C-alpha positions as semicolon CSV with decimal commas, in nm:
position;residue;x (nm);y (nm);z (nm)
1;M;15,048;32,197;11,941
2;S;14,729;32,353;11,813
3;Y;14,491;32,197;11,570
4;P;14,311;32,397;11,302
5;V;13,948;32,467;11,366
6;I;13,726;32,317;11,101
7;E;13,443;32,553;11,028
8;R;13,109;32,438;10,896
9;R;13,037;32,536;10,538
10;E;12,746;32,763;10,467
11;D;12,645;32,539;10,177
12;D;12,660;32,193;10,332
13;G;12,500;32,026;10,028
14;S;12,275;31,799;10,231
15;G;11,989;31,823;9,982
16;T;12,188;31,783;9,663
17;P;12,183;31,490;9,422
18;G;12,551;31,437;9,498
19;R;12,463;31,365;9,859
20;M;12,217;31,100;9,748
21;L;12,477;30,957;9,515
22;S;12,732;30,936;9,795
23;V;12,497;30,759;10,039
24;V;12,225;30,561;9,863
25;F;12,411;30,432;9,559
26;P;12,706;30,288;9,758
27;A;12,462;30,123;10,000
28;I;12,280;29,958;9,710
29;L;12,612;29,848;9,559
30;F;12,725;29,701;9,891
31;L;12,406;29,500;9,930
32;L;12,430;29,387;9,567
33;G;12,787;29,272;9,630
34;L;12,679;29,069;9,933
35;A;12,400;28,911;9,730
36;L;12,642;28,824;9,451
37;F;12,878;28,661;9,701
38;A;12,591;28,450;9,833
39;V;12,474;28,344;9,486
40;A;12,821;28,283;9,341
41;F;12,852;27,932;9,483
42;N;12,525;27,811;9,330
43;V;12,541;27,923;8,967
44;G;12,769;27,656;8,820
45;D;13,013;27,771;8,552
46;W;12,933;28,138;8,608
47;G;13,043;28,120;8,973
48;P;13,386;28,285;8,935
49;W;13,240;28,570;8,728
50;V;12,958;28,630;8,975
51;F;13,208;28,629;9,262
52;F;13,425;28,877;9,071
53;G;13,114;29,093;9,019
54;G;13,060;29,088;9,397
55;I;13,417;29,203;9,452
56;V;13,374;29,487;9,203
57;A;13,041;29,594;9,355
58;V;13,178;29,605;9,711
59;S;13,494;29,783;9,593
60;L;13,290;30,049;9,415
61;S;13,064;30,090;9,717
62;F;13,366;30,200;9,919
63;A;13,545;30,386;9,638
64;I;13,257;30,614;9,542
65;P;13,223;30,810;9,870
66;T;13,591;30,798;9,968
67;T;13,782;30,869;9,646
68;I;13,567;30,932;9,341
69;L;13,323;31,196;9,470
70;P;13,585;31,400;9,661
71;A;13,798;31,407;9,345
72;L;13,502;31,528;9,142
73;E;13,415;31,793;9,402
74;D;13,770;31,930;9,392
75;R;13,749;31,973;9,015
76;A;13,450;32,206;9,036
């Protein structure tokens, strides 16, 4: 059984704004989600909403580089 050889692209896109969007923005969202989880138990009545915001932030931090950006790149 032979596996296909994956060749490196000539335009790897390492200096593009999309690369920054796929690395920096999810990292910031992940850290924001962790901070929201930590704060959620100390804000009183807003606790469930802050916890939900943490869930959304962490979910987006994983969804952006794995599903959203590849779908947008395939459109172009």
